[in-house]
N, C-alpha and C positions, 0 to 999 in steps of 0.2 A: 870804170865806164859808167856814164850816166844813162839811165833807161827812161824813156818816156812811158807813160801809162800804157799806151797801146802796145809797145814793144814788149813790156813786161808780161802783159796778159798772154801774148803769143808764146813766150818762153815758158810761162807757167803751164800752159796747156800742152806743150809738146811732149813731155814724157808720157802722159796719159793717152794722148792720141796715138803714140807709137805702139801702145799695147794692142791696138786693134789688129795689127798684123799677126798677132798670136791667136786669132780667132776669138778674142775677148771683145766686149762692148767698146765702142768708140766714145771716149769721154772728152768733153770740152771743159777745162778748168779755167774759170775767170776770177781773177782777184787783182785789185789795185795795190795789194800789199806785197812786200817782199821781206825776206829775212834780213835781220840786222847783224852783220858780221861781228860787231863790237860786243854783242851779248850772245855767245854761242851756247846758250843753255837749252835750247829747244831740242825736241826729239831727233836723234837718240841721246843727245845731251853729253855732259862731261864724263859720265860713267858708262860709256858704251860697253855692252857685254858684261856688265857687273850687276849682280842681284844679291841683296841681303835677305836672308830667310830667317825670320824670328818666330819661334814656336813656344807656346806655353800651355801645358795641360790644364792650368788653373783659369784660363781666360773666360771660359764659358761652361756652365753646367748643362750637359746635354739633355737632361730631363726637363728642366724648367726653361732652358735657353736664357738664363740670367747671365749677363755679361759683367765681369768684374772690371770696373773702370780703372782701379788702381793698377791692375795687371796690364790693361791696355796701355796705360801711360808708360809703364816700364818697357813694354815692347816697342812703343814709339821712340823712347829715349835710346834704347839699344840699337834699333834699326837705323835711325838717323845719324847717330854718332859713327856707326860702322860704315855706312854708305859714304858719308862726307869726310871721314877721317878726323873729325873734330873731337876735342876732349870734353866739350860741354854741350848741353842741349842748345843753348842760345847760339853758340858759334855754328853748330850743325845747321840750324834753320837759317841763320844769317848768311850761310854760304849760298843759299838760294833766294832769299827774300830780304828786302830792305824796307824801312819805315815808309818810304814813298810809294810802294807798290799797291796796286789794287788787285786782289787775288780772288779768282774764281775757284771754288772747290766743286768739281764735277762729280756728283754722287750718282749712284745707280739705284733707282727705286722701282724698276720695272717689275720686280716680284714682291714689292711691299704689300702688307706689313710682315710677310713671312721671311723674305730674303731681301736685303737692301744693304747699302753702305751703313755699317753699324753706327748708331748715333753716338755711342761712347767714343768711338774712334774719331768721328768727325769733330766732336767736341774737343778731343785732345789736340787735333790738328789746329783748330781755331785758337785754343789756349796758347799754343807755341807760337803762332803768328803774332798774337798780341804781345807776348814776351819779347819778340824781336823789335816791336815798336809800332806795329800796325794798329790803328784804331778799329773798333768793331765795324764802323761804317765803311771801312776799306775792304771788308771781307764779304763775299757772296757765296752762299751755298745754293747751287742751282741744278735744275733738272728740266726736262722738256714738258712734262705733264703735271698739272696742278694736283689732280686727285691722288696720284702716286706719291707726290712730294708731301702733301698734307698728312697722309696716313702715317708718316714716320714721326712727326712732332720733333723735328730737330731743334725747335725753339726752346725746348726744355733742357737742352744740353749746351747752349751757347749763351754768351752775354747779350743783353739787350743792345740793339743797334746793328747786330749782324743781319745782313740781308738774306732772306730765304725766298728764292725767286723761281717761279715756273715760267718757261719761255712761251708756252702756248696757253693763253687764257682768253677765251675758252679754247679747248682742243680744236686744232685745225686753223687757228688764227695765224696769219703770216706776219703780224706786226713786229714780232720779236726777232725776225730774221733780216739780215742785211741784203737788200736787193742787188747790191753791187758785187757780192761775193758768192759764187755758186759753182756747182758742178752740173753740167747738162749731159744727159744720156737717155737714150730711148731703149728700154729693156724689152717691153712686150707690146709696144704700140700704145702705151698709156697716154692719156690726155696731157698730164702734167709731167714734163720730162726734166724738171729743174729741182735741185736740192740746194737750198740756201743756208749759209752759215749763220749761227746765232749772232745777233747784233751786239750783245754784251761782249762777245769775244773780240769783235772787230773794233768796237767803239769805247769800251770801258775797261776791261781787264788789261793789266800789264803782264800778269802771269797766271798760270792755271795749275792746280793740283788735281790729278786724275785719281779717283778713288773707286775702282771697279770691284766687283765681287768675283769669287771663284765659282763659275757656273758653266755647265754644259749649255749649248744653244742648239735648238733643233735645226737651224739653217746653217749657222756659221761654224758649228762644231763646238766651239767654246766662245764665251763672251767675257773677254778680259780687258786689258788696257786698250788695245787697238779698237775694239768694237765700241767700248764705252766712250772713248774720245771722238770716234768717227760718227757713229749713228746717234750718239747722244748730243751732238752739236749741229746737226743738219736737219732740215725739214724733209718731209716726203721720202723717207728712206725705206719704209716697209715694202715699197714696190719692188725692191730687189729680190724678195723671197715670197712671191705670190703663187708660184708654181713649184712642182717637184724639183725641177732643176733651177737653182737660184743663181744670182750674180754676186753673192757675198764674197766669193773668192777674190774678185778684183775691186769691188766697190769700197770695201773697208779701208784698204791701204790708200786708195785714191783720195778718199775724204780726209783721212788722217794727215796726209801730206800737204793739204791746202794751207797756204799762209793767210792770216797770221796764226791759225790754230797750232800749226806745227811748232813755230818758234816760241809761242807763249806757254806751251805745255812743258814745264820744266821738271816736274816731279810726279812719279807714279807710286801710290801706296795701295797695293792690292789687298783687299779685305778677304781673308780666308778664315775668319773666325767661324763662320758658317759657310757651307757651300751647297751646290746643287749638282748632282751627277747625272740626272736625267730629267727631262720635262722642262728644261730651261727655255727662256730666261725666267719663267715664273716658278712658283713652288706650290702648286696645288696639291701635291701628294707628299705628305711628310716623310714617307718611306724613302723618297729620293733625295732628302736632305742629308748631309753629312757634316762632320765637324773637324776640318783639318787643324783648326786652332792655330792658324798661321797669319802672319803679315809678311808681304814681300815688298821690298823697297828698291827703287831703281829709277834711272832716267831713260832707260832703253825699253820701250814697250814691247818690242819683238822678243827680246831675251826673256822678259818677264812672262809673256804669253807662252813662250816655249816651255817654261817650267810649269805653267798652268796646264798646258796640254798633256804633259806627262802625268800630272796629278789626277786629272779627270779621266784620262785613258786608263791609268792604273786602277782607279776606283771602279770603273766600269768593268774592267777585266775581272777584278776580284768578285764583283757581283754577278758575273755571267751575262752581262749586257752586250748588246750588239756593238761592234767596233765603231768608233767615230769615223772611220775611213770607209765603212760599208757604202757601196754605191748601187746596190741592187734595187731595181724598181719593184721587185716582188715584195720587198720589205716596207714599202711606203703605205702608211695608214694615217689618216688625218686625226685619229685618236691616239697617236703614238705617245703622247705625253703621259698616258696611263700604262704603257707597255714598253719596257726597256729592250724588248726584242724587235721593236718596230721603229721606223723613222717617219717623221712628218714630211721632211724634205731630204734630198741628197745633201748631207752635211758637207761643208767646205772648210775643214780645219786647216787646209793648205793656205788659207788667207794670211796666216802668220808668216809663213815663208815668202809668200807673194809680196808682202810688205817690204821685204828687203830690196825689191826693185826700186823703191823710192828712197833707199838709204836710211830707213827708219830704225835699223838696228841689226843685231846679230841673231841668226837662227841656229847655226851649227853649235851643238852642245859642246864641241871641243873648243869653241871660242867664247863660251860663257863661263864666267867664274861665279860660283855661288858660295857665299859665306853663311854657314849655318850658326844660329845663336839660340841657346835655350834659356828661357827666363823662368 
């Protein structure tokens, strides 16, 4: 069936609008783009419910935080070959990417320079894309904010010609966002009720690699694949968590499901070399950093975030911290990033399960297959 642009916008909006009947905000999703059935690589992708977990005790020195690039490369090799089923690194990466692709690597630098998508990992991803046949100029490392991105110095880890791009220059600029593709919702009577998708996603990239960290988040519970690809690709998102009761539960999945972001995000590599178990998404207190020494690989962001949720919840329990699921207003304190027995907001770790309403992946642990690998 052929759809004109107007009809497609109405259909794209309908799942989100239906959520309003559940007492959730009413979302209007507008996009002139639609999924391409011929390339069904987008979330949850071809490996739905499958996660590869690669661990190495040697990947980072906890005292100095020095990362061993050679170990990172071995972890990348093992993880990608396991996920894809390929016998060589080149074939593993070629199962996702071709020499004609323009690839965006969505890093997370919100806690930089203390916590971020590890430069050695991002450099290894770029090296493998080049081996598949992409030229440096076809690869973009991108993040929303320039100051955070520049603090990491990815240029030291990738070949000359790779683009390192901030969407907002200066912060607050809307020029890097597509005016035709947005989610409209009124949370608290705010003046600006529209969140627009990054223009590079709609106009330049053919595929996206999502590289989030393993972090607790004071509003969303955790910030993993879903939050990095959603909040990291839209403008005006912080308005969802301006008060104790936030709208992160429904906003994250709504954004992640917008086309063409959903279809172009074909691979998630979660960076758990370092992690943050409290005070996230930043890392102002070193005592709240920990070292899982892990990489997770998958195409299903929900399944990967479900594993992340167990890791962060388990670490918090071991440290005697407040549960991620605590909803008591008595525990709300705006200085909670310094106290693991307090919350800044009522966290919404349920955003991961909520994302299944959009068909973004598997949440039930019985339907998730994890392959553990030791390097």
